[in-house]
C-alpha positions in Angstrom: 31.0 19.2 26.4 34.7 19.9 26.1 36.3 21.7 23.1 39.2 19.9 21.4 42.7 21.4 21.7 43.2 24.3 19.2 39.4 24.7 18.7 37.2 27.6 19.7 33.5 28.4 19.5 32.1 31.2 17.5 28.5 32.4 17.5 27.4 33.9 14.2 23.9 35.2 13.7 22.7 33.1 16.6 24.3 29.9 15.4 27.2 28.2 17.2 30.2 26.7 15.4 33.2 24.9 16.7 36.2 26.0 14.6 39.5 24.1 14.6 42.6 23.8 12.4 42.1 21.0 9.9 44.1 17.9 10.3 43.7 17.2 6.5 44.6 20.5 4.8 45.7 24.1 5.4 42.6 25.6 6.7 39.8 25.0 9.2 37.0 22.6 10.0 33.7 24.1 11.1 31.2 22.0 13.0 27.7 23.5 13.2 26.9 22.8 16.9 23.4 24.3 16.9 22.4 23.1 13.4 19.6 20.7 12.9 21.8 17.9 11.5 24.3 16.4 14.0 27.8 16.4 12.7 27.1 18.7 9.8 29.5 21.5 8.9 32.1 22.4 6.4 35.8 23.0 5.8 37.5 26.3 4.7 40.9 26.9 3.2 43.3 29.5 4.3 45.9 29.3 7.1 46.0 31.7 9.9 42.5 33.3 9.4 41.4 35.9 11.8 38.0 35.9 13.4 36.6 38.3 10.8 37.5 35.9 8.0 36.2 32.9 9.9 32.9 34.7 10.5 32.7 35.6 6.8 33.1 31.9 5.9 30.4 30.9 8.4 28.0 33.5 7.0 28.6 32.3 3.5 27.9 28.7 4.6 24.7 29.8 6.3 23.4 31.6 3.3 23.5 28.4 1.3 21.5 26.4 3.8 18.0 25.3 2.8 15.8 26.0 5.8 13.6 23.1 5.1 16.4 20.5 5.2 19.2 22.2 7.2 21.6 21.2 4.4 23.2 23.1 1.6 20.5 23.6 -1.1 20.8 21.7 -4.3 
């Protein structure tokens, strides 16, 4: 599978995310590649984030996930 231009893959706590600059806002879109739900992910605000900030956003997202559904818990 090819990675879109400007995107990169980050592995955080065993989970793989494709991270790319958002086309819709100043920030990034995160696609959860190894997640249980195809096409699921999130968007984060903040231009020019370094890897440490991107990893922090991914960890925050993962902490919200309901293990039974693979989606953010209600």
